[in-house]
C-alpha positions in Angstrom: 8.8 4.7 -30.3 8.3 8.8 -30.8 7.0 8.5 -34.1 4.3 5.9 -32.8 3.6 8.5 -29.9 3.4 11.1 -32.6 0.8 9.1 -34.3 -1.1 8.3 -30.8 -1.0 12.0 -30.3 -2.8 12.7 -34.0 -5.3 9.8 -33.6 -6.1 11.1 -30.1 -6.5 14.7 -31.3 -8.9 13.5 -34.1 -11.5 12.5 -31.2 -10.7 15.0 -28.4 -13.7 16.8 -29.2 -16.3 14.2 -28.7 -14.3 13.1 -25.4 -14.9 16.5 -24.4 -18.7 16.7 -25.3 -19.3 13.0 -23.4 -17.3 14.3 -20.1 -19.0 17.9 -20.2 -22.5 17.3 -21.1 -24.6 16.0 -18.5 -26.8 14.2 -20.4 -24.2 11.7 -20.7 -23.7 11.3 -17.1 -25.1 7.8 -15.4 -25.6 9.0 -12.0 -28.5 6.2 -11.6 -25.9 3.5 -12.3 -24.2 2.0 -8.9 -20.4 3.6 -8.7 -18.5 0.2 -9.5 -20.7 0.4 -13.0 -20.1 4.2 -14.1 -16.7 3.3 -14.9 -18.3 1.5 -17.8 -20.3 3.6 -19.1 -19.5 6.0 -22.0 -17.7 9.3 -19.5 -15.9 6.8 -17.4 -14.4 5.5 -20.8 -13.9 8.8 -21.9 -12.1 9.9 -18.5 -9.7 6.7 -18.8 -9.0 7.6 -22.9 -8.2 11.4 -21.4 -5.7 9.6 -18.8 -4.0 8.0 -21.8 -3.7 11.3 -23.8 -2.0 13.1 -20.8 0.3 10.2 -20.9 1.3 10.8 -24.3 1.5 14.3 -23.9 4.2 14.1 -21.0 6.0 11.7 -23.6 5.8 14.3 -26.0 6.9 17.0 -23.7 3.5 19.0 -25.1 3.1 19.8 -21.4 0.9 22.6 -22.3 -1.6 20.6 -24.0 -1.6 17.9 -21.0 -2.6 20.6 -18.6 -5.8 21.3 -21.2 -6.8 17.6 -20.8 -6.1 17.8 -17.6 -8.2 19.9 -16.3 -11.1 19.0 -18.6 -11.6 16.3 -16.3 -11.1 18.3 -13.1 -13.7 21.1 -14.5 -16.5 18.5 -15.0 -19.3 17.2 -12.3 -17.8 14.1 -12.9 -15.0 14.7 -10.3 -17.3 13.6 -7.5 -18.4 10.0 -8.8 -14.6 9.6 -9.6 -12.6 6.7 -8.7 -10.0 8.5 -5.6 -7.1 7.0 -8.1 -8.6 9.2 -10.7 -8.8 11.9 -9.0 -5.3 11.8 -7.5 -4.0 10.7 -10.9 -5.2 14.3 -12.6 -4.3 16.2 -9.5 -0.5 15.0 -9.3 -0.1 15.7 -13.0 -1.7 19.1 -12.8 1.3 19.8 -10.0 3.8 18.5 -12.5 3.1 19.6 -15.9 1.4 23.1 -14.7 3.3 23.6 -12.2 6.9 22.5 -12.8 7.4 22.0 -16.3 4.8 24.5 -17.6 5.8 27.3 -14.7 2.5 28.1 -13.9 2.8 27.3 -9.9 -0.1 30.4 -9.1 -2.7 29.2 -11.2 -1.8 25.2 -10.5 -2.3 25.9 -6.6 -5.4 28.1 -7.5 -7.1 25.0 -9.3 -5.9 22.5 -6.3 -6.7 25.0 -4.0 -10.7 25.0 -5.3 -10.4 21.1 -4.9 -9.9 21.0 -1.3 -13.1 19.9 -0.5 -12.7 16.9 -3.1 -9.5 16.6 -2.3 -10.2 15.8 1.6 -12.4 13.0 0.5 -9.5 11.2 -1.1 -7.7 8.0 0.2 -4.9 9.7 3.1 -2.1 8.1 0.8 -3.2 10.2 -2.4 -3.3 13.1 -0.2 -0.2 12.8 1.5 1.5 12.7 -2.1 -0.4 15.6 -3.3 0.9 17.2 -0.2 4.7 16.5 -0.6 4.1 17.4 -4.2 2.9 20.9 -2.9 5.8 20.9 -1.1 8.0 20.6 -3.5 6.5 23.1 -5.8 6.8 26.2 -3.1 9.8 24.4 -1.7 8.9 24.1 2.0 8.3 20.6 3.2 5.0 19.2 4.9 5.5 17.8 8.5 5.1 14.7 7.3 7.8 14.8 5.1 10.1 16.0 7.7 9.1 13.8 10.9 10.4 10.2 9.4 13.6 8.5 9.8 15.1 9.7 6.9 14.9 13.5 7.8 18.6 14.1 9.0 20.0 13.0 5.7 20.9 15.4 3.1 19.7 18.4 5.5 22.1 20.9 3.8 20.9 20.2 0.0 17.2 20.7 1.2 18.0 24.3 3.0 20.0 25.2 -0.1 17.0 24.0 -2.4 14.5 26.0 0.2 16.5 29.0 -0.2 16.7 28.6 -4.1 13.2 28.4 -4.4 12.5 32.0 -2.2 11.7 34.0 -5.1 9.2 31.1 -6.2 7.5 30.9 -3.3 7.5 34.6 -2.9 5.5 35.1 -6.3 3.2 32.4 -4.9 2.6 34.5 -1.7 2.0 37.3 -3.4 -1.2 35.7 -5.3 -2.5 33.3 -2.7 -3.0 34.2 0.8 -0.4 32.6 3.3 -3.3 31.2 5.1 -5.0 29.6 2.0 -1.2 27.9 1.7 -1.3 26.3 4.6 -4.3 25.0 4.5 -3.6 23.7 1.1 -0.7 22.0 2.4 -1.1 21.3 6.0 -4.5 20.4 6.6 -4.8 18.0 3.3 -3.7 15.7 5.9 -2.9 15.9 9.7 0.5 15.0 11.2 1.0 11.1 11.0 2.0 8.5 14.1 5.9 7.6 13.4 6.9 4.2 14.2 10.3 3.9 16.5 13.0 2.5 14.2 16.0 0.1 14.7 19.3 0.4 13.2 21.0 -3.0 12.1 24.1 -3.8 9.9 24.1 -6.6 7.8 27.5 -7.6 6.0 27.5 -7.9 1.8 30.5 -9.3 0.1 29.9 -7.8 -3.1 28.1 -5.0 -4.7 24.6 -5.7 -6.5 26.5 -4.1 -9.6 29.3 -6.9 -9.4 26.9 -9.9 -9.3 24.4 -8.3 -11.8 21.4 -7.7 -9.1 19.0 -4.4 -9.0 19.1 -5.0 -4.9 22.3 -5.6 -2.8 22.2 -8.8 -1.3 23.3 -9.7 2.1 25.3 -12.5 4.1 23.9 -14.5 7.1 26.1 -16.8 8.8 25.0 -18.9 11.3 26.6 -22.0 13.0 26.0 -25.5 11.7 26.3 -28.2 14.1 26.9 -30.9 10.8 29.0 -28.5 9.1 33.1 -29.2 8.7 35.5 -26.8 9.5 34.8 -23.9 11.2 31.1 -24.9 11.5 30.1 -21.8 9.8 27.5 -21.5 7.3 26.4 -18.5 5.0 23.6 -17.6 2.6 22.8 -14.6 0.6 19.8 -13.2 1.3 17.5 -10.1 0.3 17.2 -7.5 2.8 13.7 -8.8 3.8 14.9 -12.5 4.5 18.0 -11.2 6.2 15.9 -9.5 8.7 13.3 -12.0 9.1 16.1 -14.6 10.5 17.5 -11.7 12.4 13.9 -11.2 14.3 13.5 -14.8 14.4 16.6 -15.9 15.8 18.2 -12.7 18.0 14.7 -11.7 19.2 13.2 -14.7 19.6 9.8 -14.9 17.7 8.7 -18.2 16.9 7.0 -17.5 13.5 7.5 -15.5 10.5 6.2 -14.2 7.2 7.7 -12.1 4.7 4.5 -11.4 2.8 3.7 -7.5 3.4 -0.2 -7.1 2.5 -0.6 -11.0 1.1 -0.9 -12.4 4.7 -3.5 -9.4 5.7 -5.8 -9.7 2.8 -5.7 -13.4 2.9 -7.4 -13.2 6.7 -9.5 -10.8 5.6 -11.0 -12.8 2.5 -11.2 -15.9 4.6 -13.3 -13.7 6.7 -15.5 -12.5 4.8 -15.7 -15.2 1.9 -19.3 -16.4 2.9 -20.5 -12.3 2.3 -18.4 -11.3 -0.8 -19.6 -14.5 -2.6 -22.5 -15.7 -1.1 -24.4 -12.7 -1.2 -26.8 -11.8 -3.8 -26.6 -8.8 -5.5 -26.8 -7.7 -9.1 -23.6 -6.9 -11.6 -21.1 -7.9 -9.2 -20.7 -10.9 -11.1 -20.3 -10.8 -14.9 -17.7 -14.0 -15.5 -17.6 -17.9 -13.8 -14.0 -16.9 -13.5 -14.2 -13.4 -12.1 -11.8 -13.7 -8.8 -13.5 -10.8 -6.8 -16.7 -9.5 -7.2 -16.7 -5.4 -9.1 -18.4 -3.9 -6.0 -15.3 -4.5 -3.5 -13.2 -1.9 -5.2 -15.3 1.2 -5.2 -16.9 0.8 -1.7 -20.3 0.0 -2.9 -20.4 -3.4 -1.1 -20.1 -1.6 2.4 -22.3 0.9 1.7 -25.1 -1.7 0.2 -24.6 -4.5 2.9 -23.4 -2.3 5.9 -25.8 -3.9 8.5 -24.1 -7.7 7.5 -20.5 -6.0 7.7 -21.0 -4.4 10.8 -22.4 -7.7 12.1 -19.3 -9.6 10.9 -16.9 -6.5 12.2 -18.5 -7.1 15.4 -17.9 -10.7 16.1 -14.2 -10.1 14.7 -13.7 -7.7 17.3 -15.3 -9.1 19.9 -13.8 -12.9 19.6 -12.7 -14.6 22.5 -10.5 -17.6 22.4 -11.9 -20.7 24.0 -10.2 -22.2 26.8 -8.2 -25.4 25.9 -7.8 -28.5 28.2 -5.9 -31.8 27.0 -8.9 -33.6 26.4 -10.0 -30.3 23.9 -7.0 -29.2 22.4 -7.8 -30.5 19.3 -11.8 -29.2 18.9 -12.1 -25.5 17.7 -15.2 -23.7 19.2 -14.9 -20.2 19.0 -16.6 -18.5 16.2 -13.6 -16.9 14.4 -11.4 -20.0 14.3 -13.9 -22.4 12.5 -14.9 -19.4 10.3 -11.4 -19.6 9.2 -10.9 -23.4 9.2 -14.4 -23.8 7.3 -13.4 -21.0 4.5 -9.9 -22.8 4.2 -10.8 -26.1 3.9 -13.9 -25.7 1.7 -12.4 -23.1 -0.7 -8.9 -23.9 -1.0 -7.0 -23.3 -4.1 -9.6 -21.5 -5.5 -9.3 -18.1 -7.5 -10.3 -15.9 -5.1 -8.7 -12.2 -4.6 -6.2 -11.3 -2.1 -5.7 -15.2 -0.7 -2.0 -16.4 -0.9 -3.1 -20.0 0.0 0.2 -21.6 0.1 1.6 -18.8 3.2 -0.4 -21.7 5.1 0.6 -24.8 3.7 -1.0 -28.0 4.6 1.2 -30.3 6.7 4.4 -29.3 8.7 6.6 -28.2 6.0 9.3 -25.6 7.6 8.9 -22.9 5.0 8.9 -19.2 4.4 6.5 -17.4 2.2 7.8 -14.7 -0.1 5.6 -11.7 -1.1 4.7 -13.6 -4.0 4.0 -16.9 -2.4 6.7 -18.5 -3.4 9.0 -20.7 -1.2 12.2 -18.9 -0.5 14.3 -20.7 1.9 14.0 -23.9 4.3 14.3 -22.6 7.6 14.3 -25.4 10.5 13.4 -22.7 13.4 10.2 -21.7 11.8 7.3 -24.1 11.3 4.5 -22.4 9.4 1.7 -24.7 8.7 -2.0 -24.8 7.7 -3.3 -24.3 11.6 -1.0 -20.8 12.2 -3.6 -18.9 10.4 -5.4 -19.1 13.7 -2.9 -18.7 15.8 -1.8 -15.4 13.8 -5.3 -14.2 14.8 -5.1 -14.5 18.2 -1.3 -12.8 18.6 -2.3 -10.0 16.3 -5.6 -9.6 18.5 -9.0 -9.2 17.5 -9.0 -5.9 17.3 -6.1 -5.0 15.1 -7.6 -7.8 12.6 -11.2 -6.2 12.6 -9.7 -2.8 12.1 -7.7 -3.9 9.3 -10.5 -5.5 7.8 -12.8 -2.5 8.0 -10.4 -0.5 6.1 -10.1 -3.2 3.3 -13.9 -3.9 3.3 -14.8 -0.4 2.7 -12.2 0.7 0.2 -10.1 -2.4 -0.9 -8.6 -1.0 -3.8 -6.6 1.9 -2.0 -5.8 -0.2 1.2 -4.7 -3.7 -0.2 -1.4 -2.7 -0.2 1.3 -1.0 1.8 0.9 -3.2 4.9 4.8 -3.8 6.5 7.2 -6.6 4.9 7.6 -8.9 8.1 4.6 -10.2 10.2 6.2 -11.8 13.3 4.4 -13.6 16.0 4.6 -15.9 19.1 1.7 -18.3 20.2 3.5 -19.0 23.3 3.4 -15.3 24.8 0.6 -14.3 22.2 2.7 -11.3 20.6 3.0 -10.3 17.5 5.1 -7.9 15.6 5.1 -6.1 12.2 8.3 -4.5 10.5 8.7 -2.6 7.9 12.5 -3.0 6.1 14.5 -0.7 4.6 17.5 -1.2 2.7 20.3 1.9 1.9 18.6 4.8 0.1 15.0 3.5 0.3 12.3 5.5 1.9 9.0 4.9 2.8 6.3 5.3 0.5 3.4 7.5 1.2 1.0 4.2 0.9 3.5 2.9 3.5 3.3 6.2 6.0 -0.2 6.0 6.2 -0.8 2.5 7.0 2.2 2.7 9.5 0.1 5.7 10.6 -3.2 3.5 11.4 -2.0 0.3 12.8 -0.3 2.7 15.7 -3.4 4.2 15.8 -4.9 0.6 16.1 -2.6 -0.6 18.6 -0.1 -2.6 16.7 3.5 -3.3 17.5 5.2 -1.7 14.4 8.8 -0.6 14.0 11.0 0.5 11.0 14.1 -1.7 10.6 16.6 0.0 8.7 19.6 -2.4 7.2 23.1 -0.5 6.4 25.1 -2.6 4.3 28.8 -3.3 5.6 31.8 -4.8 4.4 32.2 -8.7 5.3 35.8 -7.9 6.6 34.0 -4.9 8.8 31.1 -6.9 10.0 31.1 -7.7 13.7 29.6 -11.1 13.5 26.9 -11.4 16.3 24.3 -14.1 14.8 
């Protein structure tokens, strides 16, 4: 493998001057193209090749060469028109390669400091991760790292690490003013809101190593009237499914799905299908088999059709459920429910981005869908059917759904992942809860942290369920 990497490195070096010219020479830049097409122009292709070159250099531990490649991109005028993910990649690699591996943190931080106006425009998850990397580089954690539920773990080792990095910190502070460092680290992103944490214990019968699994499996025990003997049946479940059963049984929620972001991208596409696929615009579709318009990923669709999008968001946000009588119970009159039903009926099973068609199956099948839209387990108390997408909309609330849709329509590429694992709702009471499940050793990713912050700002009921594994013989059965 290393010999192939060396060959790739040699081939890359032969064309490096050409790539540098394409990136640095303004005559090659295509500012006349919409942003979603610029990635297909020569400079966009050159930047992607440089990204591959950086990864090759890192694999070969040629960190000096990797830093030189990174600086080619970060010093070019292309940076203002490059995608958030690309800018984030190069800044993060600079912090790791130059700041850590190449041991030149001062030059690295000065370069990142000069990019602060551009960094402020990045996706919050990217800014949070850059904030984390800067904190690790100088041995000082940000407020956002210290504020979440694992902050008490290994505190002594964190303190000793910060003490061990004191000389490095003094060296950095001697070259970069303290005020600038605080702005660079903490003003990238303000302090995020934190969800409440619920601690649960779940029984296990064997370690994941014993049963050949990467993640622990948990035991769910419940009484079964049809069972013989002690009447107790046991299921072996992953942590998210175990938590789902807990909330349905013990917290009395009527419906529940382990679908992560898929359930929200499904609602989004159902509510915006006619705009995404029905509004004519040039170059957004290049193939009849294309599952999504190109302009959705770069934010161009929202910018080009702001009035249409804002009108749809206003309709969703202001939606009011029609009052039902026994005579009109089966008749749907509110426009949002009609839109959900019509889109579902006319386009079911089409290849569309973000939709999990079997999250809400036709008929009255008792199922729970996984994140990959595959049936996990037949559960007799869960009854997810096609009409539940309307019930879910009303339980979540029009304003919350509209707020989530606003993020997705304006920046689908960066907001379409990271939502909580579980979505629970009860049509009879009109309430819903979003739960992020964490097993032993799990931590929130940057994407999950910024989503929790947004959801709490929107008024959603969000919590983190931290599940601890305990041996079966020490577990107190209370299910």
